[in-house]
C-alpha positions in Angstrom: 0.0 0.0 0.0 1.4 3.4 -1.0 2.0 6.4 1.3 -1.0 8.5 0.0 -3.4 5.6 0.6 -2.2 5.2 4.2 -2.6 9.0 4.7 -6.3 8.8 3.7 -7.0 6.2 6.4 -8.1 7.8 9.7 -9.1 4.7 11.6 -6.3 4.0 14.0 -7.2 0.3 14.4 -7.1 -0.1 10.6 -3.6 1.4 10.5 -2.5 -0.8 13.3 -3.8 -3.9 11.4 -2.0 -2.8 8.2 1.2 -2.2 10.1 0.9 -5.6 11.8 0.3 -7.4 8.5 3.3 -5.7 6.9 5.4 -6.5 9.9 4.4 -10.2 9.6 5.2 -10.2 5.9 8.7 -8.7 6.7 9.2 -11.3 9.4 8.2 -14.1 7.1 10.6 -12.8 4.4 13.5 -12.5 6.9 12.7 -16.0 8.2 12.8 -17.3 4.6 16.1 -15.6 4.0 17.5 -16.9 7.2 16.4 -20.5 6.3 18.0 -20.2 2.9 21.2 -18.7 4.4 21.3 -21.7 6.8 20.7 -24.1 3.9 23.4 -22.3 1.9 25.9 -22.5 4.9 25.0 -26.2 5.2 25.7 -26.8 1.5 28.9 -24.8 1.8 30.1 -27.1 4.7 29.1 -30.2 2.6 31.0 -28.8 -0.3 34.1 -28.1 1.8 33.9 -31.6 3.2 33.5 -33.1 -0.3 36.4 -31.1 -1.5 38.6 -32.4 1.3 37.6 -36.0 0.5 38.2 -35.4 -3.2 41.7 -34.0 -2.4 42.4 -37.1 -0.2 41.3 -39.5 -3.0 43.4 -37.6 -5.6 46.4 -38.3 -3.4 45.5 -41.9 -3.1 45.7 -44.8 -5.5 43.9 -44.8 -8.8 41.3 -47.4 -9.8 38.4 -47.7 -7.3 39.3 -44.5 -5.6 39.3 -42.8 -9.0 35.7 -43.8 -9.5 34.8 -42.3 -6.0 36.6 -39.1 -7.0 34.5 -38.9 -10.2 31.4 -39.4 -8.1 32.5 -36.6 -5.8 33.1 -34.3 -8.7 29.5 -34.8 -9.9 28.2 -34.2 -6.4 30.2 -31.0 -6.1 28.8 -29.9 -9.5 25.2 -30.4 -8.3 25.7 -28.7 -5.0 27.5 -25.7 -6.5 24.8 -25.4 -9.2 22.1 -25.5 -6.4 23.9 -22.8 -4.5 24.1 -20.6 -7.5 20.4 -21.0 -8.1 19.6 -20.1 -4.5 21.8 -17.1 -4.7 20.0 -15.9 -7.8 16.7 -16.0 -5.8 18.0 -14.8 -2.5 21.0 -12.5 -3.2 23.8 -12.6 -0.7 24.9 -9.3 0.9 28.2 -7.8 0.1 29.6 -8.8 3.5 28.6 -12.4 3.0 30.1 -12.3 -0.5 33.4 -10.9 0.6 33.6 -13.5 3.3 33.7 -16.3 0.7 36.8 -17.3 -1.1 35.5 -16.6 -4.6 37.9 -17.4 -7.5 39.2 -14.3 -9.2 37.9 -13.7 -12.7 40.7 -14.5 -15.2 41.0 -12.6 -18.5 40.0 -14.5 -21.6 42.9 -16.1 -23.5 44.7 -13.8 -25.9 45.2 -16.6 -28.5 41.5 -17.1 -29.2 40.1 -15.4 -32.3 37.9 -12.3 -31.7 34.6 -11.7 -33.5 33.3 -8.2 -33.0 29.7 -7.3 -33.0 29.2 -3.5 -33.1 26.1 -1.9 -31.8 25.8 1.7 -33.0 24.5 4.4 -30.7 21.4 6.4 -31.7 21.9 9.3 -34.1 19.8 11.7 -32.1 19.7 12.3 -28.3 16.4 10.8 -27.0 16.2 13.6 -24.3 16.9 16.8 -26.2 16.8 15.7 -29.8 20.4 17.0 -30.4 22.5 15.5 -33.2 26.0 16.8 -32.3 28.1 14.5 -30.1 31.5 14.2 -28.5 33.4 10.9 -28.9 33.3 8.8 -25.7 35.2 5.6 -24.9 33.5 2.5 -26.2 32.1 0.1 -23.7 33.6 -3.4 -24.4 32.3 -6.6 -22.9 34.1 -9.9 -23.8 32.3 -13.2 -23.4 33.6 -16.7 -24.1 31.4 -18.5 -26.6 31.6 -21.9 -28.3 31.0 -23.0 -31.9 30.4 -26.8 -32.2 32.8 -28.7 -34.3 31.5 -29.1 -37.9 32.1 -31.4 -40.8 33.1 -30.3 -44.3 33.7 -32.1 -47.6 37.0 -31.6 -49.3 36.8 -32.0 -53.1 40.2 -32.9 -54.6 40.1 -31.9 -58.2 43.0 -33.0 -60.5 43.1 -30.8 -63.6 43.7 -32.8 -66.8 45.0 -31.9 -70.2 45.7 -33.8 -73.4 48.9 -32.9 -75.4 48.0 -31.9 -79.0 51.3 -33.2 -80.2 51.4 -36.7 -78.8 47.9 -37.2 -77.1 49.6 -37.7 -73.7 47.3 -37.0 -70.8 48.7 -34.7 -68.2 47.1 -34.2 -64.8 47.7 -32.7 -61.4 48.6 -35.0 -58.5 46.8 -34.8 -55.3 48.5 -35.7 -52.0 48.1 -39.3 -50.8 45.2 -39.9 -48.4 45.6 -41.4 -44.9 43.5 -44.3 -46.0 43.8 -45.3 -49.6 40.5 -44.8 -51.4 39.0 -44.0 -48.1 36.6 -41.2 -47.1 38.2 -39.8 -44.0 40.6 -36.9 -44.1 43.5 -36.5 -41.8 41.7 -34.1 -39.5 38.7 -36.4 -39.0 41.0 -39.4 -38.3 42.9 -37.3 -35.7 39.7 -36.3 -34.1 38.4 -39.9 -33.9 41.7 -41.1 -32.4 41.9 -38.3 -29.8 38.2 -38.8 -28.9 38.7 -42.5 -28.3 42.1 -42.6 -26.6 42.4 -39.2 -24.9 38.7 -38.2 -24.3 37.8 -41.9 -23.7 34.8 -41.8 -25.9 34.0 -45.3 -27.2 33.4 -45.5 -31.0 29.6 -46.2 -30.6 29.2 -42.9 -28.7 31.2 -41.1 -31.4 28.9 -42.6 -34.0 25.8 -41.3 -32.1 27.4 -37.8 -31.8 28.1 -37.6 -35.5 24.6 -38.8 -36.3 23.2 -35.7 -34.5 25.2 -33.6 -36.9 23.6 -35.4 -39.8 26.6 -37.5 -40.7 26.0 -41.3 -40.4 29.2 -43.2 -39.7 28.8 -46.7 -38.3 30.8 -47.9 -35.4 32.3 -50.7 -37.6 33.5 -48.1 -40.0 35.1 -46.0 -37.2 36.8 -49.2 -35.9 38.2 -49.9 -39.4 39.6 -46.3 -39.5 41.2 -46.7 -36.1 42.9 -50.0 -37.1 44.3 -48.5 -40.3 45.4 -45.3 -38.6 47.2 -47.3 -35.9 49.1 -49.0 -38.6 50.1 -45.7 -40.1 51.2 -44.3 -36.8 53.6 -47.3 -36.1 56.8 -45.5 -37.3 55.9 -42.5 -35.1 55.3 -44.7 -32.1 58.6 -46.5 -32.7 60.5 -43.2 -32.9 58.9 -41.9 -29.7 59.8 -45.1 -27.8 63.3 -44.9 -29.1 63.5 -41.3 -27.8 62.2 -42.3 -24.4 64.8 -45.1 -23.9 67.6 -43.0 -25.4 67.6 -41.0 -22.1 69.5 -42.0 -19.0 66.6 -41.4 -16.6 63.3 -43.2 -17.1 60.2 -43.6 -14.9 58.3 -46.9 -15.2 54.9 -48.1 -14.0 52.0 -50.4 -15.1 48.3 -50.7 -14.6 45.8 -53.6 -15.1 43.6 -53.6 -18.1 40.6 -56.0 -18.5 40.8 -57.9 -21.8 37.7 -59.6 -23.2 38.0 -63.3 -24.0 35.7 -64.0 -26.9 33.4 -66.9 -26.5 34.0 -67.3 -22.8 31.8 -64.4 -21.6 34.5 -63.1 -19.2 37.6 -60.9 -19.1 41.2 -61.6 -18.1 43.8 -59.1 -16.8 46.3 -57.6 -19.2 48.8 -54.9 -18.4 49.6 -51.5 -19.8 53.2 -50.4 -19.1 54.3 -46.8 -19.2 57.8 -45.3 -19.4 58.4 -41.6 -19.1 61.3 -39.4 -20.0 61.0 -36.0 -18.4 64.0 -33.9 -17.3 62.4 -30.5 -17.1 62.9 -30.4 -13.3 66.7 -30.3 -13.8 66.8 -28.2 -17.0 67.2 -31.1 -19.4 66.7 -29.7 -22.9 65.5 -33.0 -24.4 61.7 -33.0 -25.0 59.7 -35.0 -22.5 57.9 -38.1 -23.9 55.8 -41.1 -22.9 55.9 -44.6 -24.2 53.2 -47.2 -23.6 53.3 -51.0 -24.1 50.6 -53.6 -23.8 51.1 -57.2 -22.6 48.6 -60.0 -21.9 50.1 -60.6 -18.5 52.6 -59.2 -16.0 55.5 -61.6 -16.5 58.9 -60.2 -16.0 59.9 -61.1 -19.6 58.0 -58.1 -20.9 60.0 -55.8 -18.7 63.2 -57.3 -20.1 62.0 -56.8 -23.7 61.0 -53.2 -23.0 64.2 -52.2 -21.3 66.7 -54.0 -23.6 69.4 -51.6 -24.4 68.5 -49.0 -21.8 71.4 -47.8 -19.7 70.7 -45.5 -16.7 68.5 -44.9 -13.7 65.0 -46.5 -13.6 62.4 -45.0 -11.2 59.9 -47.7 -10.4 57.9 -49.3 -7.6 58.8 -52.4 -5.6 57.6 -55.0 -8.2 59.8 -58.0 -7.8 60.6 -58.5 -11.5 62.1 -55.0 -11.7 64.9 -56.2 -9.3 66.0 -58.8 -11.9 67.0 -56.0 -14.2 69.1 -53.9 -11.7 72.8 -54.4 -12.0 75.5 -53.1 -14.3 73.4 -51.1 -16.8 70.3 -50.2 -14.8 70.3 -48.5 -11.4 67.2 -48.6 -9.1 65.8 -45.3 -7.8 63.0 -46.1 -5.3 60.0 -44.0 -4.8 59.5 -41.9 -1.6 55.9 -41.4 -2.5 55.3 -45.1 -2.2 56.9 -45.1 1.2 54.8 -42.1 2.3 51.7 -43.9 1.1 52.5 -46.9 3.3 52.5 -44.7 6.4 49.4 -42.8 5.2 47.6 -46.1 4.9 48.3 -46.7 8.6 46.5 -43.5 9.5 43.5 -44.3 7.4 43.1 -47.5 9.5 43.8 -46.0 12.9 45.4 -42.8 14.2 49.1 -43.3 15.0 51.6 -40.8 16.4 54.5 -42.9 15.0 53.0 -42.8 11.5 52.4 -39.0 11.9 56.1 -38.6 12.8 57.2 -40.6 9.7 55.0 -38.5 7.5 56.3 -35.3 9.0 59.9 -36.3 8.3 59.1 -37.3 4.8 57.2 -34.1 4.3 60.4 -32.1 5.1 62.2 -33.9 2.3 59.5 -32.9 -0.1 59.7 -29.3 1.1 63.4 -29.4 0.1 62.4 -30.8 -3.3 60.0 -28.0 -3.9 62.9 -25.5 -3.5 65.3 -27.3 -5.8 62.7 -27.9 -8.6 64.0 -26.4 -11.9 67.5 -25.8 -10.7 70.6 -27.2 -12.5 71.7 -30.7 -11.5 74.8 -29.6 -9.6 72.8 -27.2 -7.5 70.1 -29.7 -6.8 72.7 -32.2 -5.6 74.4 -29.6 -3.4 71.2 -28.6 -1.6 70.1 -32.2 -1.2 73.5 -33.1 0.4 73.3 -30.1 2.7 69.7 -30.2 3.7 68.1 -33.6 2.8 70.8 -36.1 3.6 71.0 -35.3 7.3 67.2 -35.7 7.5 67.3 -39.0 5.5 70.0 -40.4 7.9 68.0 -39.3 10.9 64.8 -41.0 9.5 66.8 -44.2 8.9 68.0 -44.3 12.5 64.5 -43.5 13.8 62.9 -46.3 11.8 65.6 -48.8 12.9 65.2 -47.9 16.5 61.3 -47.8 16.4 60.6 -51.0 14.4 61.5 -53.4 17.2 59.1 -51.6 19.6 55.9 -52.0 17.5 53.9 -55.2 16.9 55.5 -56.8 13.9 52.2 -57.8 12.3 50.8 -54.3 12.3 50.6 -52.2 9.1 53.0 -49.7 10.7 55.8 -52.4 11.0 55.2 -53.4 7.4 55.6 -49.8 6.2 58.9 -49.5 8.1 60.2 -52.8 6.7 59.2 -51.7 3.2 61.4 -48.6 3.6 64.3 -50.2 5.3 64.5 -53.0 2.6 64.8 -50.3 -0.1 66.9 -47.8 1.7 69.9 -47.8 -0.6 67.6 -47.2 -3.6 65.7 -44.5 -1.7 69.0 -42.6 -1.2 70.0 -42.6 -4.9 68.4 -39.2 -5.6 70.6 -37.6 -2.9 73.8 -38.1 -4.9 72.5 -37.2 -8.4 70.7 -34.0 -9.3 69.1 -35.6 -12.3 67.3 -38.2 -10.3 63.8 -37.5 -8.8 62.6 -38.2 -5.3 59.7 -40.2 -6.5 58.0 -41.9 -9.5 55.1 -39.5 -9.8 55.9 -38.7 -13.4 55.0 -42.3 -14.3 51.9 -42.3 -12.1 50.7 -39.1 -13.8 51.2 -40.7 -17.2 49.3 -43.8 -16.2 46.4 -41.7 -14.9 44.5 -41.4 -18.3 44.4 -45.2 -18.6 42.8 -45.5 -15.2 40.2 -42.8 -16.1 39.5 -44.3 -19.5 38.7 -47.7 -18.0 35.5 -46.2 -16.5 34.3 -45.6 -20.1 35.6 -48.4 -22.3 35.5 -51.0 -19.4 37.8 -53.5 -21.3 39.9 -54.0 -24.4 38.2 -56.2 -26.9 41.3 -58.3 -27.5 45.1 -58.3 -27.1 45.3 -56.4 -30.5 42.9 -53.8 -29.0 45.2 -53.5 -26.0 48.1 -52.8 -28.4 46.1 -50.1 -30.1 45.2 -48.6 -26.8 48.9 -48.4 -25.9 50.2 -47.1 -29.3 48.0 -44.0 -29.8 48.6 -43.0 -26.1 52.3 -43.1 -26.8 52.0 -39.9 -28.7 48.8 -38.5 -27.1 50.6 -36.0 -24.9 53.5 -35.3 -27.1 51.8 -33.7 -30.1 54.6 -34.8 -32.5 55.6 -32.5 -35.3 57.9 -33.8 -38.0 60.9 -31.8 -39.0 63.0 -33.7 -41.6 63.5 -37.2 -40.2 63.3 -36.3 -36.5 60.4 -35.9 -34.1 60.1 -32.6 -32.2 57.8 -33.2 -29.2 55.9 -30.1 -28.3 55.7 -29.4 -24.5 52.5 -27.3 -24.4 50.3 -30.4 -24.5 52.1 -32.1 -21.6 49.9 -32.8 -18.6 50.2 -30.1 -15.9 51.9 -31.2 -12.7 
């Protein structure tokens, strides 16, 4: 009710009733806002809890915990979307907004093309009708938009002529196609391979996506293209593998891959092996690269085949068959992250002050590594000798003194025995600035395989496992050919 209407009312009781009704409406609105704020705070606390759990899972092993992490990601998306919807209905005050840790708005990338849409100002002033103006700065608002990928047809036309003198037919020569007499161009083949092996989109899903664009490509046709493209990429894959093992520092790891056994209605466990060459942390100028191998089982003979001719330091886990390779040409560098994980597993079962102490001491070593990251090898070695070695020796004494005092069947004792049994290999990084403290480079490289399993579930055969390994060999490297050598671009390398 407006002010004039209230002024016309002379009945005091009527005014009191109106005021009471308005007061009740205001109280109801404030109560609704308070409830929504309480719900928002509750959602915020749940979001914070989920983020903490997600962080914990990301630091854990891949596989089952990876699926939990994906589920938490989806839960976070829903909760944050709900919070945004509530905020739109019940705006949060400036004080509440400032209290939240809101991400800063980043500028849009400079490398993206710009499309300008100009909106002309009126030619006459709507207030006074004047037509004479002074130039004012333009108001510019940039928004990020997306144009869906599109298909196009390339028509290769070879011009032809007939010589009047000898009747010889002359024609232009088009470049060879990736698949002889095939329909796909190089760009489409690259998109199919990246979607399958990097974005983990099975071929039947790609077929459905293309159908929505009005292009019918059957799953069997896409599978045929993948097989032929894999054959074409073999020389590139071989060169990248040779580049990886030409280095003197390699990270190795493996992960299980279910493989379908046709006719038996079940799967068996194959393995995908990964080997990483990455010396950026000690200013190595050689481009980083990743090589993948598939094997139908985890026998040590596959390791021997992969590492034949390699000479240098191998970062790996405690798999027993690795030990058969260590000797004159290959030096073992054990992983401190694996040891740390052993003590972390103790805390997940039951709180332990001894496990906390071990984690604190190992954490100090990683703090030193954070300081020496990116320095030359000689400086990394010097700082490790000065700061890390005394702490490593103190940790060794502490573990030897503590182990007899704890029950030998407990997980804590197993973690200590794991570290003491590999102590020489754990100390290798102290004496060499080109050796890393852990094998996380290989674990990061194996991560896409663990994520992809959630989508493609299993390889259809051993040959399918080979194809899964080979395209992934060059997935992160974005190879560009210069003469007969491969220059592996770094921009596509996974962030660490």
